[in-house]
C-alpha positions in Angstrom: -92.0 197.0 126.6 -88.5 195.6 126.1 -90.0 192.2 125.8 -92.3 193.4 123.0 -89.2 194.9 121.1 -87.3 191.7 121.5 -90.2 189.7 120.3 -90.6 192.0 117.2 -86.9 191.6 116.4 -87.2 187.9 116.7 -89.9 187.7 114.1 -88.0 190.2 111.8 -85.0 187.9 111.9 -87.1 184.9 111.2 -88.7 186.6 108.1 -85.2 187.5 106.8 -83.9 184.1 107.4 -86.9 182.6 105.5 -86.1 185.0 102.7 -82.5 183.9 102.5 -83.6 180.2 102.6 -86.1 180.7 99.8 -83.3 182.2 97.6 -81.3 179.1 98.1 -84.0 177.0 96.5 -84.2 179.2 93.3 -82.4 177.8 90.3 -80.6 179.6 87.5 -80.3 182.9 89.3 -78.8 185.9 87.5 -78.3 189.6 88.2 -80.0 190.6 85.0 -83.9 191.2 84.9 -85.2 188.3 82.7 -88.9 188.5 83.4 -90.7 188.6 80.2 -87.7 188.4 78.1 -86.5 185.7 75.6 -82.8 184.9 76.2 -80.4 182.6 74.2 -78.4 180.5 76.5 -75.7 178.6 74.5 -74.1 175.6 76.1 -71.4 173.1 75.7 -73.5 170.3 74.2 -71.6 170.3 70.9 -68.2 170.2 72.6 -69.4 168.0 75.4 -70.2 165.0 73.0 -70.0 161.6 74.6 -67.0 159.5 73.5 -67.0 155.7 73.8 -65.0 154.2 76.6 -63.7 150.7 77.6 -66.6 148.7 79.0 -69.2 150.5 76.9 -71.7 148.4 75.1 -72.5 149.1 71.4 -75.3 148.2 69.3 -74.0 148.2 65.6 -76.1 147.5 62.5 -74.9 147.5 58.9 -77.5 147.9 56.1 -77.2 148.0 52.3 -80.3 149.5 50.8 -81.9 147.1 48.4 -79.4 144.4 49.0 -79.9 143.3 52.7 -78.3 139.9 52.2 -75.1 141.5 51.3 -74.7 143.0 54.8 -75.6 139.7 56.6 -71.9 138.8 57.2 -71.2 142.2 58.9 -74.1 141.9 61.4 -74.2 140.0 64.5 -77.1 137.6 64.8 -80.3 138.6 66.6 -80.4 137.9 70.3 -81.5 134.3 71.0 -84.4 135.4 73.2 -85.6 137.9 70.6 -89.4 137.8 70.0 -91.6 139.3 67.3 -92.0 142.2 69.7 -88.4 143.2 70.3 -86.9 142.0 66.9 -88.9 144.5 64.6 -87.2 146.2 61.8 -86.9 149.4 63.7 -85.2 147.7 66.6 -82.8 145.9 64.4 -81.9 149.1 62.6 -81.1 150.8 65.8 -79.0 147.9 67.0 -81.2 147.0 69.9 -82.4 143.7 68.4 -79.0 142.3 67.8 -76.3 141.1 70.0 -74.0 143.8 71.1 -70.3 144.6 71.3 -68.5 145.1 74.5 -65.5 147.4 74.2 -62.4 145.8 75.7 -60.0 147.4 78.1 -57.7 148.1 75.2 -60.5 150.0 73.5 -61.0 147.4 70.7 -64.0 145.3 69.5 -64.0 142.2 67.4 -66.2 143.2 64.4 -67.5 140.6 61.8 -65.2 140.1 58.8 -63.1 143.3 59.8 -61.7 141.8 62.8 -60.3 143.8 65.7 -60.9 147.5 65.3 -60.6 150.4 67.7 -63.9 151.8 69.2 -62.9 153.8 72.3 -62.4 157.5 71.9 -64.9 157.9 69.1 -68.2 159.7 69.2 -71.1 158.1 67.7 -71.0 160.0 64.4 -67.2 159.6 64.2 -67.4 155.8 64.8 -70.2 155.5 62.1 -68.0 157.4 59.5 -65.1 155.2 60.5 -67.0 152.0 59.9 -68.3 153.2 56.6 -64.9 153.9 55.5 -63.7 150.4 56.4 -66.7 148.8 54.9 -66.1 150.7 51.6 -63.1 148.6 51.1 -65.2 145.4 51.4 -68.6 146.5 50.0 -69.0 148.2 46.7 -72.7 149.3 47.4 -73.3 152.3 49.7 -73.8 151.2 53.3 -75.9 152.7 56.2 -74.2 152.2 59.6 -76.1 152.7 62.8 -74.2 152.8 66.1 -75.9 153.2 69.4 -74.5 153.4 73.0 -76.5 150.8 74.9 -75.4 151.5 78.4 -75.9 155.1 78.8 -76.7 155.3 82.6 -76.4 157.9 85.2 -76.4 157.5 88.9 -78.1 159.7 91.4 -77.4 159.7 95.1 -77.7 161.8 98.2 -80.6 164.2 98.8 -82.8 163.2 95.8 -86.0 161.1 95.7 -85.1 158.5 93.2 -81.5 157.3 94.1 -79.8 154.7 91.9 -79.2 154.1 88.3 -81.3 155.8 85.6 -81.0 154.6 82.0 -80.9 157.2 79.2 -82.5 156.4 76.0 -80.9 159.4 74.1 -77.4 160.5 73.2 -77.3 163.4 75.8 -79.0 164.5 79.1 -78.4 167.6 81.1 -77.9 167.8 84.8 -81.2 169.3 85.4 -83.0 166.7 83.4 -81.1 164.0 85.3 -82.2 165.4 88.7 -85.7 165.5 87.5 -85.4 161.8 86.8 -84.9 161.4 90.6 -87.8 163.5 91.5 -85.8 166.6 92.0 -83.6 167.7 94.9 -85.2 167.4 98.4 -85.6 170.5 100.6 -82.5 169.3 102.6 -80.2 169.1 99.6 -77.7 171.7 98.5 -78.1 173.4 95.2 -74.8 175.4 95.3 -72.6 172.4 95.8 -73.6 169.3 93.8 -70.7 166.8 93.1 -70.3 165.0 89.9 -68.0 162.1 89.6 -66.9 161.2 86.0 -65.1 158.0 85.3 -61.8 158.4 83.4 -60.9 155.9 80.6 -57.7 154.9 82.4 -59.6 154.3 85.6 -60.6 156.4 88.7 -62.9 159.5 88.6 -62.8 163.2 88.0 -64.8 165.1 90.6 -66.2 168.6 90.3 -68.5 170.8 92.2 -71.3 172.6 90.4 -73.8 175.3 91.4 -77.2 175.0 89.7 -78.5 178.0 91.6 -76.5 180.1 89.2 -77.4 180.6 85.5 -73.8 180.1 84.4 -74.2 176.4 85.1 -75.5 176.1 81.6 -71.9 177.1 80.3 -70.2 174.4 82.4 -68.7 171.3 80.6 -70.4 169.3 83.3 -73.9 170.5 82.5 -74.4 167.6 80.1 -73.6 164.3 81.6 -71.6 161.3 80.4 -72.2 157.6 80.8 -71.7 156.3 84.2 -71.6 159.8 85.8 -72.4 159.8 89.4 -74.4 162.8 90.7 -74.2 163.3 94.5 -76.4 166.0 96.2 -75.0 166.9 99.5 -77.2 167.5 102.5 -77.5 171.0 103.8 -75.9 172.0 107.2 -79.4 171.9 108.9 -79.9 168.3 107.6 -76.3 167.3 108.8 -76.8 168.8 112.3 -80.2 167.3 112.7 -78.8 163.9 111.9 -76.3 164.4 114.8 -78.9 165.1 117.2 -80.7 162.0 118.9 -84.5 161.8 118.5 -85.0 162.4 122.2 -82.8 165.4 122.4 -84.6 166.9 119.4 -88.1 166.2 121.0 -86.9 168.0 124.3 -85.4 170.9 122.4 -88.7 171.3 120.4 -90.8 171.3 123.5 -88.5 173.8 125.3 -88.7 176.1 122.2 -92.5 175.9 122.3 -92.6 176.6 125.9 -90.3 179.7 125.6 -92.6 181.0 122.8 -95.7 180.6 124.9 -94.0 182.3 127.8 -92.9 185.2 125.6 -96.4 185.6 124.2 -97.9 185.7 127.6 -95.5 188.3 128.9 -95.9 190.6 126.0 -99.6 190.8 126.4 -99.4 191.7 130.2 
């Protein structure tokens, strides 16, 4: 009788443990009842706008509507290897068909006709307005300036399927979107302690730990990633402990556990 009670308690503990584990896999948890509700969740996307940094690569195109030849001197030439496929009007307008500008360590770029101008520290919209202001002193016609960050890449490592660099073809990406690029977090990855390493303009990194199992992650200034951010998904304690156990010892432990379970079952039915 005592064995049956012990066996019952064992399975109750197993069920409770499984319940706790399943909760760890749930994202965006909240104490409020949200089922069937529509909820506005504002974020820091506006405040978290990406700013250009040294070593960033910019695609910049200057257009004068109706007078394209006027802007020729203010544009870099098309890339030498450009073909009819990658040098279309849309690509040139977005800056992807032309040679690019590398922001130097001092934050400057050498712009045609204008010379050395500062680029680091600006957002895309701010830098476009700044260039328009500088060009208004040279060109009488209204200009259309297009600036694109060409090297927006985030890095995923740790307990994710697709480790390595992931290019981003937009001007923003959230942490959840980035993790989905890597196939999501593996079952052995932590949801409540994801490390983000963000490069600093002066060198080095700022590291922060975020918890995507909580809904308030959306309010974090690190919910939207910056260029060259490194996202590291830590392994769970189970994964860490299992990696410390040799395969032979793990096999022996599994066989012993199975034998004990069979023994308990046999004794419980006598």
